[in-house]
Every structure is written in structure tokens, then in C-alpha cells.
C-alpha positions in Angstrom: 13.5 -12.7 17.9 10.1 -13.7 16.8 8.4 -11.6 13.8 4.9 -10.0 14.5 2.1 -10.2 12.2 -0.9 -7.8 12.7 -4.2 -9.4 13.1 -7.6 -7.8 14.4 -7.1 -8.1 17.8 -3.1 -6.2 17.7 -0.2 -8.1 17.4 0.8 -11.4 18.0 4.0 -13.8 16.9 3.8 -16.2 14.0 4.8 -19.8 13.9 2.2 -21.3 16.3 0.1 -23.2 14.1 -1.1 -24.8 11.1 0.6 -23.8 8.0 -3.3 -22.9 7.0 -2.5 -20.2 9.8 0.4 -18.7 8.4 -0.9 -17.8 5.4 -3.7 -16.2 6.5 -1.3 -13.7 9.1 0.8 -13.2 5.6 -2.1 -11.9 3.9 -3.6 -10.2 6.9 0.2 -8.3 7.0 0.0 -7.2 3.6 -3.5 -5.9 3.7 -2.3 -4.1 7.0 0.3 -2.3 5.1 -1.5 -1.9 2.3 -4.0 0.1 3.9 -1.5 1.9 5.2 0.2 3.1 2.5 -3.3 4.1 0.9 -3.9 5.5 4.6 -0.2 7.9 3.6 -1.0 8.7 0.2 -4.6 10.0 0.9 -3.4 12.5 3.6 -0.3 14.2 1.7 -1.7 17.6 0.2 0.1 17.2 -3.1 -2.2 14.0 -4.0 -5.1 16.2 -5.3 -6.3 13.8 -7.9 -6.9 10.7 -10.1 -8.4 6.9 -8.6 -6.1 4.7 -7.3 -5.5 0.7 -6.3 -2.9 0.1 -3.4 -1.4 -3.5 -3.5 1.2 -5.4 -1.9 2.6 -8.7 -2.9 5.8 -9.9 -0.8 6.2 -5.8 0.6 6.6 -4.1 -3.1 3.5 -1.5 -3.4 1.6 -1.6 -6.5 0.2 2.1 -7.5 -2.4 1.5 -10.4 -5.2 3.8 -12.0 -4.8 7.5 -12.6 -3.5 10.5 -11.3 -4.4 14.1 -12.8 -1.1 15.5 -12.7 2.6 14.5 -12.8 3.2 15.7 -9.4 0.5 13.9 -8.2 1.4 10.6 -10.0 5.0 10.8 -8.2 4.3 12.8 -4.8 2.0 8.9 -4.6 4.8 7.3 -5.1 7.2 8.8 -2.6 4.4 8.2 -0.1 4.2 4.4 -1.1 8.3 4.7 -0.5 8.1 6.3 2.6 5.9 4.5 4.1 7.6 1.6 6.9 7.5 -1.9 6.0 7.7 -1.1 2.1 10.1 -3.2 0.4 9.8 -1.5 -3.3 7.5 0.5 -5.1 6.2 -0.2 -8.9 4.7 3.1 -9.7 1.9 2.0 -12.6 0.0 5.2 -12.1 -0.8 7.4 -15.5 -1.4 10.9 -15.9 -5.1 11.5 -17.5 -5.9 15.2 -17.0 -9.5 14.7 -19.2 -10.3 11.7 -16.7 -9.8 13.5 -13.8 -12.7 15.8 -14.8 -15.3 13.4 -14.9 
């Protein structure tokens, strides 16, 4: 089985090129997963407000920023966990009711 990685033209097999090419593909895969998680979180009606940044490192999603309620923080973490390809979630979102009113 050959692992597949996303690129701008769709999916292609990994392991047929230089080490730099493989490193670029890994970064592309993490960016792809980060965007997928962000899309999932943004589409969740339980995630009502706040400012969040989604990053991925080695399949681990890191949620940073703030949420307007504890329920929003928890919903964002659950949605990230439910996204295919995620191995772990580090939910570093803080609850800041006052900041969300700006």
C-alpha cells in the first residue's frame, strides 16, 4: 500500500522523489488537515463565537485563541476530534466572554 498525500491537483502517492519533495508533501498534508478541521469547526452550530486558530503538527490538532463560552470551547474540541485524520487534540482555547463582545 502506498500512502496518499494531498496536493494542488488532488491526491498522489508519496515516496517517489527527493527528501525535500516528501517534506513538502507532509507540510501540505498538515495544512490540508488544518483546513479540514477549521471548516468542520466553522460549520458546527454549537461553535457560536470567539477567535480560533487551528494548527496541525504530526496529526495533532492544536486549537488556540478564545471562545465566548465553555460550551463553544468544548464543541470546537469535539468537532476537531471527530474530523478524519486527527490523532489527538490539544484544546488550548480560553473562555473570554468580554473579549467576544468587541
